[in-house]
C-alpha positions in Angstrom: 0.0 -0.2 0.0 1.2 3.5 -0.9 2.9 5.2 2.2 2.9 2.4 4.7 6.2 1.9 6.1 7.8 -1.7 6.2 6.3 -4.0 8.5 9.5 -3.3 10.7 8.6 0.4 11.7 5.3 -1.6 13.4 7.4 -3.5 15.8 8.6 -2.5 19.0 12.2 -3.2 19.7 13.2 -6.2 21.8 15.4 -4.2 24.8 16.9 -7.8 25.9 17.7 -8.3 22.1 19.6 -4.8 21.8 21.1 -5.3 25.2 22.6 -8.7 23.8 23.8 -6.9 20.5 25.8 -4.4 22.4 27.0 -7.3 24.5 28.3 -8.8 21.7 29.3 -5.5 20.0 32.1 -4.6 23.2 33.0 -8.2 23.0 34.3 -7.7 19.2 35.8 -4.5 19.9 37.9 -6.0 22.9 38.6 -9.0 20.2 39.8 -6.2 18.0 42.2 -4.3 20.5 43.8 -7.8 21.6 44.6 -8.4 17.8 45.9 -5.1 17.3 48.3 -5.6 20.5 49.4 -8.6 19.4 50.1 -7.2 16.1 52.1 -4.5 17.5 54.2 -7.0 19.7 55.1 -9.3 16.8 56.0 -5.9 14.7 58.4 -5.3 18.0 59.8 -8.5 17.5 60.6 -8.2 14.2 62.2 -5.4 14.4 64.3 -6.4 17.2 65.2 -9.4 15.7 66.3 -7.4 12.5 68.0 -4.9 14.2 70.1 -7.9 15.8 70.8 -9.5 12.7 71.6 -6.0 11.3 74.6 -5.6 14.0 75.9 -9.6 12.6 75.9 -8.4 9.4 77.6 -5.8 10.2 80.0 -6.9 12.7 81.5 -9.4 10.7 81.4 -8.1 7.1 84.9 -6.9 7.6 86.1 -10.2 8.1 83.8 -11.9 5.6 85.1 -9.4 3.1 88.9 -10.5 4.2 88.2 -13.4 3.7 87.9 -14.0 0.4 89.7 -12.0 -2.9 89.1 -11.0 -6.2 84.9 -11.8 -7.4 84.3 -13.8 -4.7 85.1 -11.1 -2.7 82.3 -8.9 -4.5 79.7 -11.4 -4.5 80.1 -11.4 -1.1 80.5 -7.3 -0.5 77.1 -7.0 -2.8 75.2 -10.0 -1.0 75.8 -8.4 2.3 75.0 -4.7 1.3 72.0 -6.0 0.2 71.3 -8.3 3.1 71.7 -5.0 5.1 69.3 -2.7 3.1 66.8 -5.6 3.2 66.9 -5.9 7.0 67.4 -2.0 7.9 64.2 -1.9 5.5 62.8 -4.7 6.8 63.4 -2.9 10.5 61.8 0.8 9.3 58.8 -0.2 8.2 57.9 -2.2 11.4 58.7 0.5 13.2 57.1 2.9 11.5 53.5 0.5 10.4 53.8 -1.0 13.9 55.0 1.5 16.4 53.7 4.9 14.5 50.9 6.6 16.7 47.6 6.0 15.9 44.5 6.3 17.6 43.5 3.6 20.2 39.8 4.2 20.0 37.3 3.1 23.1 33.5 4.8 23.3 34.8 8.2 23.6 34.6 10.1 26.6 32.0 12.7 25.5 29.7 9.7 24.3 30.0 8.3 28.0 29.3 11.7 29.6 26.3 12.2 27.3 24.9 8.7 28.7 25.2 10.2 32.4 23.1 13.7 31.4 19.2 13.9 32.1 17.9 13.1 28.7 19.7 10.0 29.5 19.1 9.1 32.7 15.3 9.5 32.2 14.9 7.6 29.6 11.8 5.4 29.6 13.1 3.3 27.6 16.9 1.9 28.1 17.0 0.3 24.6 17.6 4.0 23.1 20.2 4.1 24.9 21.8 1.1 24.2 21.6 1.8 20.3 23.3 5.0 20.6 26.2 3.0 22.5 25.9 0.0 19.5 26.7 3.0 17.1 29.7 4.4 19.3 31.1 0.3 19.4 30.4 0.5 16.0 32.6 3.1 14.9 35.4 2.1 17.8 35.7 -1.7 16.6 36.3 -0.6 13.0 38.6 2.4 13.4 40.7 -0.8 15.9 40.3 -3.3 13.0 42.0 -0.8 10.6 44.2 -0.2 12.9 45.1 -3.9 13.4 45.0 -4.1 9.2 47.4 -1.5 8.5 49.6 -3.3 11.4 49.4 -6.6 9.5 50.5 -5.1 6.2 53.2 -3.9 7.8 54.4 -6.9 9.6 54.2 -8.7 5.9 56.5 -6.3 4.6 59.2 -6.6 6.5 58.6 -10.7 7.0 59.6 -10.4 3.4 62.6 -7.7 3.7 64.1 -9.8 6.7 63.5 -13.1 4.8 65.4 -11.7 1.7 67.9 -10.0 4.2 68.4 -13.8 5.1 68.7 -14.9 2.0 71.3 -12.1 0.6 72.9 -13.6 4.1 73.2 -17.0 3.2 74.5 -16.1 -0.7 77.5 -14.2 1.4 77.8 -17.5 3.6 77.8 -20.0 0.9 80.3 -18.0 -1.2 83.0 -17.8 1.6 82.1 -21.8 2.6 82.7 -22.6 -2.0 85.9 -20.2 -1.4 87.3 -21.9 1.2 86.9 -25.5 -0.3 
């Protein structure tokens, strides 16, 4: 019929269902926060490992270069330089991508302050406040998920760079071994 609202407009809100939605949204937000924190921790470990590998490369480059001569020396030097650059990139990406300041979103303090206002404290239908809280939780979860996804992307780039650095280090090591045989 023309001008008639959807059948949902005639149904009364279910306060118990809305309360469950709010609880579920809070749980999902907490999961995303734990995920983002875990990814930041992993990025920190990757940066620390990369820095240690970089220190090992730099500390042993002179000895490795002095152990061989001719074209083998060039191969070792280029491989060590490529390894050092790859690992340095990995450390930089991990630090920048994982540790750069991001907004750590929860339900904003301003939103919570509104719930304490007379308008909401005297609200006869709690579900109206819960719906507002549900919307705030949705926004916070979306932003936290985006932060976690950005950290995961940085970790993947760092991981590939560390693996490349290790590969170049293996080329250098293999050259040293074959030259000493």
